[in-house]
C-alpha positions as CSV (number, residue, x, y, z in Angstrom):
1,M,-25.6,-53.9,57.8
2,N,-25.2,-52.8,61.7
3,E,-22.8,-54.7,62.3
4,F,-21.2,-53.9,59.1
5,L,-21.5,-50.7,59.9
6,K,-19.2,-51.4,63.6
7,W,-17.0,-52.5,61.9
8,F,-16.6,-50.0,59.2
9,F,-16.4,-47.3,62.1
10,E,-13.4,-49.1,63.9
11,F,-12.4,-49.2,60.5
12,I,-11.9,-45.8,59.9
13,S,-11.1,-44.9,63.2
14,E,-8.4,-47.0,63.4
15,M,-6.8,-46.1,59.9
16,L,-7.8,-42.0,61.0
17,K,-5.7,-42.7,64.6
18,G,-2.3,-43.7,62.1
19,Y,-2.8,-40.4,60.5
20,S,-2.9,-38.8,63.3
21,E,-0.3,-40.4,65.1
22,I,2.1,-39.0,61.9
23,V,0.5,-36.3,62.4
24,R,1.1,-35.6,66.0
25,G,5.1,-37.8,65.6
26,I,5.7,-34.7,63.0
27,G,4.4,-31.9,66.2
28,N,6.3,-33.4,68.7
29,G,9.3,-34.1,66.1
30,I,9.2,-29.7,65.2
31,K,8.7,-29.5,68.8
32,Q,11.2,-31.5,69.9
33,I,14.4,-30.1,68.0
34,F,12.9,-26.5,68.3
35,N,13.1,-27.5,72.4
36,I,14.6,-24.2,73.3
37,K,14.9,-24.4,77.0
38,N,15.8,-28.6,77.3
39,Y,18.7,-27.3,75.8
40,I,19.7,-25.1,77.2
41,D,19.1,-27.7,81.0
42,I,21.5,-29.9,79.1
43,F,24.2,-27.6,79.0
44,K,23.7,-26.3,82.4
45,Q,24.5,-29.7,82.9
46,H,27.6,-29.8,81.7
47,S,28.9,-26.3,81.6
48,E,30.3,-26.3,86.0
49,N,33.1,-28.8,84.8
50,Y,34.6,-26.8,81.4
51,G,37.6,-25.8,80.4
52,A,38.7,-22.8,78.1
53,L,39.0,-25.2,75.1
54,S,35.2,-26.8,76.3
55,W,34.1,-23.5,75.8
56,V,35.1,-22.3,72.8
57,L,34.1,-26.0,71.1
58,S,30.5,-25.4,72.1
59,I,29.4,-22.5,70.9
60,L,31.3,-23.4,67.6
61,A,29.4,-26.0,68.2
62,I,25.8,-24.7,68.3
63,I,27.0,-21.4,66.2
64,I,27.6,-23.9,63.2
65,V,24.5,-26.0,64.3
66,A,21.7,-22.3,63.6
67,A,23.5,-21.8,60.5
68,V,22.6,-25.7,59.5
69,Y,19.0,-24.5,60.6
70,V,18.9,-20.9,59.2
71,L,19.9,-23.0,56.3
72,L,17.8,-25.2,55.6
73,L,15.2,-22.3,56.5
74,M,16.5,-20.4,53.3
75,M,16.1,-23.6,51.2
76,I,12.9,-24.0,51.9
77,I,11.8,-20.2,51.2
78,L,13.2,-20.7,47.7
79,G,11.1,-23.5,46.7
80,I,8.2,-22.4,47.7
81,R,9.0,-19.0,46.0
82,K,10.8,-21.0,42.4
83,Y,7.3,-22.6,43.4
84,I,6.0,-19.6,43.3
85,R,7.0,-18.5,39.9
86,F,6.4,-22.1,38.2
87,R,2.9,-21.9,39.1
88,H,2.4,-18.1,38.1
89,S,4.0,-19.4,34.3
90,I,2.0,-21.5,33.4
91,V,-1.4,-19.8,35.0
92,S,-0.1,-17.0,32.2
93,N,0.6,-19.7,29.7
94,E,-2.1,-20.7,29.6
95,D,-3.5,-17.3,29.5
96,L,-2.2,-16.6,26.7
97,L,-3.5,-20.2,25.0
98,E,-6.4,-19.2,25.0
99,E,-5.1,-15.5,23.9
100,I,-3.8,-16.8,21.1
101,S,-7.3,-19.4,20.6
102,E,-9.7,-15.8,20.6
103,L,-7.5,-14.0,17.8
104,Q,-7.5,-17.5,15.9
105,R,-11.2,-18.1,16.5
106,K,-11.8,-13.8,15.6
107,V,-9.2,-14.2,12.1
108,M,-11.6,-16.9,11.2
109,K,-14.0,-15.2,11.9
110,M,-12.9,-11.8,10.1
111,T,-11.6,-14.2,6.7
112,K,-15.8,-15.5,6.8
113,E,-16.5,-12.5,5.7
114,K,-13.8,-11.1,3.6
115,D,-14.5,-14.4,1.1
116,E,-18.4,-12.6,1.6
117,I,-17.5,-9.2,0.3
118,M,-15.1,-11.1,-2.0
119,A,-18.6,-12.5,-3.3
120,M,-20.6,-9.6,-3.1
121,K,-17.1,-7.8,-5.4
122,V,-17.1,-10.1,-8.5
123,S,-21.0,-10.2,-8.9
124,Q,-21.4,-6.8,-8.8
125,M,-18.4,-7.2,-11.7
126,G,-20.3,-9.9,-13.7
127,L,-18.5,-12.2,-12.8
128,P,-19.1,-15.8,-11.1
129,A,-18.5,-16.5,-7.1
130,G,-15.9,-18.9,-6.9
131,S,-14.3,-18.7,-9.5
132,G,-10.9,-18.8,-8.5
133,A,-8.2,-17.4,-8.6
134,L,-8.2,-14.4,-12.1
135,S,-5.5,-13.9,-14.1
136,L,-5.0,-9.7,-15.0
137,A,-2.9,-8.8,-18.1
138,D,0.2,-7.0,-16.1
139,G,0.4,-10.5,-14.2
140,S,-1.4,-9.5,-11.3
141,M,-4.2,-11.6,-9.9
142,A,-7.5,-11.1,-8.6
143,A,-8.2,-13.9,-5.6
144,D,-12.3,-14.6,-4.6
145,G,-10.8,-16.5,-1.7
146,E,-7.6,-16.2,0.1
147,G,-4.8,-13.8,-0.5
148,E,-5.2,-9.8,-1.3
149,A,-8.5,-8.8,-3.5
150,A,-6.6,-6.5,-6.8
151,P,-8.4,-5.6,-9.7
152,A,-10.0,-7.4,-11.3
153,V,-10.5,-6.1,-15.2
154,V,-8.3,-4.4,-17.8
155,E,-9.3,-2.9,-20.2
156,S,-6.5,-1.9,-23.6
157,G,-3.5,-3.1,-20.8
158,V,-5.0,-0.4,-17.8
159,V,-6.4,-1.9,-14.7
160,Q,-9.4,-1.0,-14.0
161,T,-10.0,0.0,-10.5
162,T,-11.3,2.3,-7.7
163,E,-8.8,3.1,-4.9
164,Q,-5.6,5.3,-5.6
165,R,-2.3,4.6,-5.4
166,F,-0.7,7.7,-5.7
167,S,-1.6,9.8,-2.4
168,K,1.1,12.7,-3.3
169,L,1.0,13.0,-6.7
170,I,-2.7,13.3,-7.1
171,E,-2.1,16.4,-5.3
172,V,-0.1,17.5,-7.2
173,D,-2.4,16.8,-10.1
174,A,-5.3,18.6,-8.3
175,F,-3.1,21.7,-7.1
176,Y,-2.0,22.4,-11.0
177,K,-5.7,22.2,-12.3
178,E,-6.1,25.5,-11.0
179,Y,-2.4,26.5,-10.8
180,T,-1.7,30.4,-11.6
181,P,1.6,31.1,-12.7
182,P,4.0,34.3,-11.2
183,E,5.3,37.4,-13.5
184,Y,8.6,36.5,-13.9
185,D,11.1,38.8,-14.7
186,N,11.9,38.1,-18.5
187,D,14.3,41.2,-19.1
188,I,17.2,40.0,-16.3
189,D,20.5,39.0,-17.8
190,L,23.0,35.9,-16.2
191,A,24.9,39.4,-14.3
192,G,21.5,40.1,-12.9
193,I,21.2,37.3,-11.7
194,C,24.7,36.7,-9.6
195,E,24.3,40.3,-8.5
196,N,21.3,39.9,-7.8
197,F,20.9,36.3,-5.5
198,R,24.4,37.4,-3.8
199,N,23.1,40.9,-2.2
200,F,19.8,38.6,-1.3
201,A,21.7,35.8,0.7
202,C,23.6,38.9,2.2
203,S,20.8,41.0,2.9
204,R,18.0,38.4,3.9
205,M,19.8,35.4,4.7
206,H,24.0,36.1,6.1
207,L,25.4,33.7,4.0
208,Y,28.1,35.6,1.7
209,Y,28.9,34.0,-1.6
210,E,33.1,35.2,-4.0
211,P,31.0,36.5,-6.5
212,K,33.2,33.7,-8.1
213,I,31.1,31.7,-6.2
214,V,27.8,32.4,-8.1
215,W,29.5,32.5,-11.4
216,L,30.6,28.8,-11.0
217,F,27.1,27.0,-9.6
218,L,26.0,29.4,-12.3
219,A,27.5,28.0,-15.3
220,G,27.9,24.6,-13.8
221,M,23.7,24.4,-14.0
222,A,24.6,25.4,-17.3
223,S,27.1,22.0,-18.2
224,T,25.3,20.0,-16.8
225,K,22.2,18.6,-14.8
226,L,24.4,17.6,-11.7
227,I,26.2,19.5,-9.4
228,I,28.1,18.9,-7.0
229,L,29.3,20.9,-4.0
230,Q,32.7,20.0,-1.6
231,G,34.8,21.0,0.5
232,I,35.4,21.1,4.7
233,S,32.2,21.3,6.7
234,G,30.9,25.4,7.1
235,T,32.4,27.2,4.3
236,G,27.8,27.0,2.6
237,K,27.8,24.1,1.3
238,T,24.6,23.9,2.0
239,S,23.5,27.1,2.2
240,L,24.1,27.8,-1.8
241,P,21.9,25.8,-3.3
242,Y,19.1,26.5,-0.8
243,S,18.8,29.8,-0.7
244,F,19.0,30.4,-4.4
245,G,15.8,28.5,-3.8
246,K,14.5,31.3,-1.9
247,F,16.1,33.9,-3.8
248,L,14.0,32.5,-6.3
249,Q,11.1,31.9,-4.6
250,V,10.4,27.5,-5.6
251,D,12.1,26.1,-2.1
252,T,14.8,23.9,-2.7
253,T,13.6,20.6,-1.9
254,I,16.2,19.1,0.1
255,A,16.4,14.9,0.6
256,S,19.7,13.8,3.5
257,V,21.2,10.9,2.1
258,Q,21.7,8.0,4.9
259,P,24.2,5.3,5.0
260,S,21.5,3.0,4.1
261,W,21.2,3.6,1.1
262,R,21.1,0.5,-1.5
263,D,19.0,1.2,-4.2
264,R,17.3,3.8,-5.7
265,T,13.4,2.7,-3.9
266,E,15.5,5.4,-1.2
267,L,15.6,8.5,-3.2
268,F,11.8,7.9,-6.1
269,G,10.5,5.2,-3.3
270,Y,9.0,1.7,-4.0
271,F,5.5,0.1,-4.8
272,N,3.9,-1.5,-1.5
273,E,2.3,-5.5,-2.0
274,F,1.1,-5.8,1.3
275,T,-0.3,-1.6,0.8
276,K,-0.7,-1.9,-2.3
277,N,0.1,1.8,-2.3
278,F,2.9,4.1,-3.8
279,N,5.2,5.0,-1.6
280,E,6.6,8.1,-2.2
281,T,9.7,10.2,-1.9
282,E,9.6,14.9,-1.2
283,V,12.3,14.0,-4.5
284,L,9.6,12.0,-6.6
285,K,7.1,14.9,-6.1
286,R,8.7,17.4,-6.6
287,I,11.0,15.7,-10.2
288,Y,6.6,15.6,-11.1
289,S,5.0,18.5,-10.3
290,S,8.3,20.6,-12.3
291,G,6.7,19.1,-15.5
292,Y,3.6,21.0,-14.8
293,N,6.0,24.0,-14.5
294,N,8.4,26.4,-15.4
295,D,10.2,27.4,-12.9
296,V,13.8,26.3,-12.0
297,N,13.9,23.6,-10.0
298,L,17.0,22.1,-7.8
299,I,16.9,19.2,-5.4
300,L,19.8,19.0,-2.7
301,L,21.1,15.8,-2.3
302,D,22.7,16.4,0.9
303,E,25.8,14.6,2.4
304,M,25.0,12.9,-0.8
305,N,28.4,10.8,-0.8
306,I,27.5,9.4,3.0
307,A,26.6,6.0,0.7
308,R,27.6,5.0,-3.0
309,V,26.3,7.6,-5.1
310,E,27.1,4.7,-7.7
311,Y,24.5,3.0,-5.6
312,Y,21.6,5.2,-5.5
313,F,21.8,7.7,-8.2
314,A,22.7,5.3,-11.1
315,E,20.4,5.1,-13.2
316,M,19.7,8.9,-13.0
317,L,22.8,9.1,-13.8
318,S,22.0,7.0,-17.2
319,I,19.3,9.2,-17.9
320,L,20.9,11.7,-18.1
321,E,23.8,11.6,-19.7
322,M,21.3,10.4,-23.3
323,P,21.2,12.9,-26.1
324,N,17.7,13.0,-26.6
325,A,15.7,14.5,-23.2
326,D,12.4,13.3,-24.8
327,E,13.8,9.5,-23.3
328,W,14.4,11.5,-20.1
329,E,11.8,8.4,-18.3
330,L,11.7,6.8,-15.2
331,D,9.5,3.6,-14.5
332,I,8.1,3.5,-11.6
333,V,5.3,1.3,-11.6
334,P,5.0,-1.9,-14.2
335,N,1.6,-1.9,-14.8
336,V,-0.7,0.8,-15.2
337,W,-4.0,1.2,-12.9
338,S,-7.6,4.0,-14.4
339,T,-6.6,6.3,-11.4
340,D,-2.7,6.5,-11.9
341,P,-1.2,10.4,-12.2
342,V,-2.0,12.2,-15.9
343,N,1.3,13.1,-16.5
344,L,1.9,8.8,-15.3
345,D,3.1,7.6,-19.3
346,K,2.7,3.8,-19.1
347,G,4.0,3.3,-15.5
348,K,7.0,6.0,-16.3
349,I,7.9,9.7,-15.3
350,R,9.3,12.1,-17.2
351,I,12.6,13.9,-16.3
352,P,11.9,17.8,-17.1
353,Q,14.9,19.3,-18.5
354,N,13.7,22.4,-15.2
355,I,15.3,20.5,-12.7
356,W,19.2,20.5,-11.4
357,Y,20.5,17.9,-8.4
358,I,23.1,19.1,-6.0
359,G,25.1,16.4,-4.2
360,T,27.0,18.3,-1.1
361,A,30.5,16.4,-0.1
362,N,32.9,15.8,2.6
363,N,36.4,13.9,2.3
364,D,36.1,12.2,5.8
365,D,36.9,8.8,6.7
366,S,33.2,8.5,7.3
367,T,32.6,9.1,3.3
368,F,32.8,7.2,0.4
369,A,35.7,7.8,-2.4
370,I,32.9,9.7,-5.8
371,S,34.3,7.8,-8.5
372,D,35.1,9.1,-11.5
373,K,32.0,8.2,-13.1
374,V,30.3,10.8,-10.7
375,Y,32.7,12.9,-11.6
376,D,32.8,12.8,-15.0
377,R,29.1,13.4,-15.3
378,A,28.9,15.9,-12.4
379,Q,30.1,19.4,-12.4
380,P,32.2,20.2,-9.2
381,I,32.7,23.6,-6.7
382,N,35.1,24.0,-4.1
383,L,34.1,25.4,-1.3
384,D,37.3,25.8,0.8
385,S,36.4,28.9,3.0
386,K,33.8,30.3,4.4
387,G,32.7,34.1,3.3
388,V,33.4,37.6,4.3
389,A,30.4,39.4,5.1
390,F,30.7,42.8,3.3
391,D,27.6,45.6,3.3
392,A,24.5,44.7,0.6
393,P,21.5,46.8,-0.4
394,D,18.1,45.2,0.7
395,T,17.5,42.9,-2.4
396,P,14.4,41.6,-2.8
397,P,13.4,37.4,-4.1
398,M,12.9,37.8,-7.7
399,N,10.5,35.3,-10.3
400,L,13.3,33.1,-13.1
401,G,11.8,31.2,-15.6
402,F,13.3,28.1,-16.7
403,D,13.0,29.4,-20.7
404,H,14.7,32.8,-19.9
405,L,17.6,31.3,-18.0
406,D,17.5,28.8,-20.3
407,K,17.7,31.0,-23.8
408,L,19.8,33.3,-20.8
409,F,23.1,30.3,-21.7
410,R,21.6,29.3,-24.8
411,E,23.0,32.9,-26.0
412,A,25.9,32.8,-24.3
413,F,27.3,29.6,-25.6
414,D,26.8,32.0,-28.8
415,K,27.8,35.0,-27.6
416,Y,31.0,33.9,-25.8
417,P,32.5,30.7,-26.9
418,I,36.4,29.3,-26.2
419,S,38.3,31.2,-28.7
420,Q,40.2,28.7,-31.3
421,E,43.1,30.6,-29.7
422,N,42.6,28.5,-26.0
423,L,40.5,25.6,-28.5
424,K,44.7,24.6,-30.4
425,K,46.1,26.1,-26.6
426,I,43.5,22.9,-24.8
427,Q,44.7,20.4,-28.2
428,Q,48.5,20.1,-27.6
429,L,48.2,20.4,-23.7
430,D,45.8,17.2,-24.0
431,L,48.5,16.2,-26.8
432,W,51.2,16.6,-23.5
433,V,48.9,14.7,-20.9
434,I,48.4,11.6,-22.8
435,E,52.0,11.7,-24.1
436,K,54.0,12.2,-20.9
437,L,50.8,10.9,-18.2
438,R,48.4,8.3,-20.5
439,V,45.2,10.7,-19.0
440,A,43.1,11.4,-22.1
441,F,40.6,14.3,-21.4
442,G,37.9,13.2,-23.3
443,N,34.7,14.1,-25.3
444,R,32.5,14.8,-22.5
445,I,34.8,17.2,-20.5
446,L,35.9,18.4,-23.4
447,K,31.5,19.0,-24.4
448,Q,30.9,20.6,-20.7
449,M,33.8,22.6,-21.3
450,N,32.4,24.3,-24.2
451,L,29.7,24.9,-22.2
452,F,30.8,26.0,-18.9
453,V,32.9,28.2,-19.9
454,P,31.2,30.6,-21.9
455,V,28.0,31.0,-19.0
456,Y,30.8,32.1,-16.5
457,V,32.0,34.6,-18.8
458,A,28.6,35.8,-19.0
459,C,28.7,36.3,-15.4
460,G,31.1,38.4,-15.2
461,G,34.7,35.9,-15.2
462,D,37.7,35.8,-17.1
463,E,38.4,32.7,-20.4
464,L,41.1,31.5,-18.7
465,D,39.9,31.6,-15.6
466,G,37.2,29.2,-16.2
467,I,39.3,27.3,-18.3
468,D,41.9,26.5,-15.2
469,Y,38.7,26.1,-13.1
470,I,38.1,22.9,-15.5
471,L,41.0,21.3,-16.3
472,A,41.8,21.3,-12.2
473,T,38.7,20.0,-11.4
474,K,37.8,17.5,-14.3
475,I,41.0,17.0,-15.4
476,F,43.8,17.0,-13.8
477,R,42.1,15.1,-10.6
478,K,42.4,12.1,-12.5
479,F,45.5,12.4,-11.8
480,E,45.6,11.0,-7.9
481,S,44.3,7.9,-9.7
482,L,47.8,7.5,-10.7
483,N,51.8,6.3,-8.9
484,L,52.0,9.7,-8.0
485,A,55.3,9.8,-6.3
486,M,57.2,8.4,-9.3
487,L,55.8,11.2,-11.6
488,R,57.4,14.7,-10.0
489,E,59.3,15.0,-12.8
490,E,56.5,14.9,-15.2
491,L,54.1,16.8,-12.3
492,R,56.5,19.9,-12.3
493,E,57.0,19.8,-16.5
494,L,54.4,20.3,-16.6
495,C,53.8,23.0,-13.9
496,V,56.1,24.5,-16.7
497,Y,54.7,23.9,-19.9
498,M,51.0,25.2,-18.9
499,T,53.1,28.5,-17.8
500,K,54.5,28.5,-21.2
501,T,51.4,28.4,-23.1
502,F,48.6,30.3,-21.6
503,G,51.2,33.0,-19.6
504,K,52.7,33.6,-16.1
505,N,49.6,34.4,-13.4
506,K,47.4,32.5,-15.6
507,M,45.5,28.7,-14.8
508,N,46.4,29.8,-11.0
509,E,44.4,27.0,-9.8
510,S,45.3,24.6,-12.3
511,I,49.5,24.7,-11.4
512,A,47.8,25.6,-7.0
513,Y,46.2,21.6,-7.1
514,L,49.4,19.8,-8.7
515,E,52.7,21.7,-6.8
516,R,49.5,20.0,-4.2
517,L,49.7,16.9,-5.2
518,Q,53.8,16.8,-5.5
519,K,54.4,17.7,-2.3
520,L,51.0,15.4,-1.3
521,F,52.7,12.1,-2.9
């Protein structure tokens, strides 16, 4: 045993001497490399006989050697830094993997707890636990394992649940349970409404509108549920419906149209399958609440043509064209929950008659052109100039009921119908335009004219001026789609024909528009 220990000690000692020689050799090598004193002595021995060229070459050699050492040192430092970063990344990844593992364990724990809760719910409903997914009559699923839980009891096509998916509409139901309607002014006439609104806008809001603009606005409301206020920026397109809502003490709901609007969900909302809630918009809330009250309700589609109107408003355009107002319904959800709002009928919302949609439109490079489909169903009103300030007495707002306003419209239809003489002239003009320009008036536009003109007259306007405005904005506007460069002579003849038919200094708006078309094309 002693001999073995002696051998092992000598064996290990010799091996360690080898390692020490390696370390000593590396140390001596580094010491030799950086022995600056030795370099100086060598340089002194040889520099005594240097010429000018030798001095230059020696200095250059010293600089190159120093540069090599500096480069090696920088590479070593860079390698160390990269190694530290790499090591740090590995450690971070390990920490991240550990965190992910911890999250997975928590998810599994929560899933187990959810399954236990679902089992308790199913047992409370009298269903056997672990019975799997239950298919409901409305096509939804109730899961007792993976997936989201849904109401599991259906009675007479109604899903029985305690969850609420329409928070805003239910708030409307609660508000109108104790709602007391205001005292409406049922003595005022259309001319009085126009004058009071104009004075109110001037005295209270410092907004100035020509009487004709207010007449056109009221007449447009009588002829259609969609009004388009168009013109250059800064002429009061947005402020007109806004101030009218303030005048009636029922604020206008403003929906700022965005370029990304592609369908009806942006305007009316949508059901979120993940949260099981309906994302309600202020427009939907206003439509729903309008069914409870007798107010004159306005919804403003601000910058309506910054997106294509035919995309997000298509369904409403179709609904408003239905002759029977009882069929004005908008599909909201495909099924019925027991907690749905009171006035939601089988997932549909009723579009009441006391609501109007007012759109503002700018015609520039950032907007889309409004199609004939929209223009035919709407009443455009041109605001091409700023209002001129005037003095007006201080006028308070008023309460105007929809029933009274609708009554005033109907009285105007009976009292101020378009005269038979002017109707005959319009028919003759229609035939002339069809023959020369291949454009027809259409029954829809004639119907709107018969509603628009009487109310325009009742507000304080002239019958021919009302007819002139409809022709310019609804009929002659269609000429822009024709090849007008080839029809200049026909346009001149049309101006002469209208002057001859309706009289000199009449139909000024239509003639001015036709003359503008001649200059543009």
